[in-house]
C-alpha positions, 0 to 999 in steps of 0.5 A: 555461066553461073557468077556467085560472090564469093565469101563476103566480098563483093567479088563475083566470081564463074562457079566455075574457073580454070587451072592452069596445074596443066601447064608447061610439064615442068617436072614429071609431077607436072608432067603427069597433070598435062604438058599444054604449050602457049599455043594450046593453052590461049585455044582451052582460054578463050574456050573458057571466056568464050561459054563466060569462064573468066576465071584461071587459076595457078600458082609458083610452084606449079612447074616452077613458076612457067604455068604462071609464065605461059598464063601471062601469054597467055594471056597477052592483050585480055589481060582485061578480060579476066580474073587471075588466083596464084598463090605462093608458099611452098617451095620455091629454091634451095635458099632458107627463105624460099618457103614459108609464108614469111614477110620476105618470103611471101614478097618476094613471091608475089613480085616475081608472080607479076612479072612471069605474068605479064600484070601489076595486080594479082586478082585473088594471093592465095597462101597455097598451105599453112606455115606452121614456121611464122606467126601468123600476124606476121603472114596476115600483116604482108598480106594486108601491105600487099592489099594496100600497094593494090598488088592483090586485090583479094587474100585468100588460102588453102588446105588449112584446117579449121584453126589454121583459118579460125585463126587467121580470120581473128588476127586479122579482125582483131588487127583490122587487116585485109582477110581471107574472103576463100578457101581453097579446099579439096572437096569432092563426092570419093572424099567429104572430109571438108563437110566435116569442120571446113564447112560449117566453118565457112557457113558461119564466118561467109568465106566462100569455098572454092573446089580443088580436085572435084574429081577427086585426080579423074576417078570420078570422070568415068573412066574408074570402073567397078570389075575393069583393070585401073586406069593408066592415062591419067595423073594418079596413075601416072604419078603427079598425084597426092592424097589418101590409098583411094578405097576402090569399094567404096568410090565404086558404089560413088560409080554406081550411083552416078550411073543412075544420074547420068542415065536418068539426066543424060549427063556425063558422070564428071558432070553429075560430080562437077554439078553435085558440089555446085549444090553443096554451101558454100561453094562459091567454085569449082576449078577444074582443068583438061589436057584438050577440047575436048576435056574442057568442053565436056566439062562447062557443060556441067553448069545451066542445070541442077541435079534433083533433090531426090538426086542430091540425096542418092548420092550423099547417101552412097558417097557416105562415111562415118565421120572421125572423132570429134564431129561424129560425137557431134552428129549425135547432138544435133540439137547443139550441132545441126548439119548444113542444109544441104537439101 
C-alpha cells in the first residue's frame, strides 16, 4: 500500500481508506448505503489491514451514531494499529444546539464520538460542512482547544467552498491555531468541479484532498452502460445519494473511455476510475466503501499500478466539462492563471 503525506502535516495516510457509512443501516437513507453489522464489519476491517489500509473514515451522523459504535467495537484490541477519522456539524438531535460548528456542539460531539468509538482520541476530525451561523473564530478556537486537549490529533474540513476554506486558513494563521490539513471533497471523473477552485487552493495552501464518493455513487463502477436499464441495486437508485441529476450522455461517454482503458490495462472500470483520481494533484486518499468482501477486494486492487499519460489524457478528454464563470474566463488567460499540471 502506498502512503502519502496529508497536506502540510507530518501525518502519512494510505492512499485508500475504508468508509463506514455502510455500517449499521440505522435509517432509511443509510440503509441504501448498506446494513453491515459487527461480524461482517470485523471481516472487512481485517481485509483492509491485511492490504495496508489502516485509515477508517466515519461520522457521527452515519446512522445516527451507529456506524461509530460498530467501528469502535470492531477495533477493540487493535486501536493502536489504525487511524480514525470522524466528523461533526450535521444534525444529531432535535435541540437548538444539536447541529452546527459552535463551540458547544463541537465539544459535545467529540465527547459523544469518543464514547461510541471507545477511544480517547480521534486522529482526524472533520467539520462535515460549513456552518454559516457560527463565527469562524469560534469554531477554530474550539477545534484548537480540542487538539491541545489531546482529544483530536489533526483537524480537517469537508464540503467547503473556496472562500470558506481560505477564510478559515487565514483565521488559523492570524491566531496561531491549528489549521485544516485536509479537505474531504466530492470528486470523480463524472464530476470534476473540484478542479476549478478547490484544487488550485489546495496546491497553493498545501491542503491535502481526501476524496469521498470517488465512483460517483457507483455510477463509475461498471454497471451503468449505454443502452442498458439503469441498475437498481445501488444506493443512488435506492435513495441513498445526493447531488446533481446525472447527465447520462456525459456519463456514458466517460464509461466508453473507461472501457477502452480497462481493456488496455486488464483492470476493471472501477479500478481505472480510482487510479485516475490517485494521479490528480493534492489527492492523498480515496474513501472507498464496500457492502461485501468481494467488492472491497476489487477496490483495493486499484493501487500498485499507474495509468499511462495517454490513458489519463483519454479519460480527461472524455470527462471534460466547460466550467462556469469566472473559471471559463480565467482559463482564457492561462498566462495569468496556469491550470494545475496533471501530466
